[in-house]
N, C-alpha and C positions, 0 to 999 in steps of 0.2 A: 843296124844290119837291113839286108834289102831282100828282098825275093819278090821273082818277076813271074807275068800274070802271058799264061802262053796262049796259045793261036787260039785254045781252046777255054779259054778263059779259065784257068785253073791255077793256083798257087800252092805251090809246095810249101810246110811250115820249115822253116829250120827245125832240124835236131835238136839244137837246145831249145828252145819251143816247145817241141811237140815232148820232148822229155819230162816239160815243165807239166804234164798228162796224158801220164801215162796210160790213166783206163778210159779218157775221150776217147770216143769216136766219133761222134757227132760233136757239131758247134751250133751252139745260134748264131746265128748272123745278119747285122744291123748296122745301119749306117746310123752317127750321131757325132753332130758339132764337125761333117765332109771327113769324118774315119769310121771306118772298117772295124766294127766290135765283134772278137768271138766271145762266144761262153759257151762253156763245157759245157751237154747235158748227158744224164742217164736217160737210156728208152729204154722201157722196163713193158712185157708183157699187158694187154689190154683187162688178160684175166687176172695178172694178178694185181693191179693199179684195183681193179673194181672190187677184188675181193677186201681189200685194204679200205676203203671207203666206202664198205657194207659193214667192216668191222667199225669201223670208228665210229658211223650214226648210229652202231646199238650202242655202244658205249655210252653215248653221246644222249642216247633217250629217243632219238629221232623216227620217226617210225613214217610207214608208206604216205599213209594220212596225214603230214605231214609235208610230203613234198609239193604238192603243187603250190601253196603260200613260199614256200622254199625259190620256185623255179620264179616265182612273181615278184617276188623281190630282189633275186640275181639280177632280173634280165632289165628291172628298173635300176638299176643303180648303175650301166653303162650309161647313161645322157650326160 
């Protein structure tokens, strides 16, 4: 199956491919092993995500006082 890149660097997904992801409006794009990989992602409103994070923290018993240590730990994992 071919897809042509336009002069504006746009590629239209073939209908059969697009129909496999009917709910996807956004895709994460990366290059891996000289291939372009598209992964459908769901974009959710920031306030909805934030409230779900706060709810999970509440369920786990994580308090405001625990956050500075959690941030230090998360930042140390990037190395």
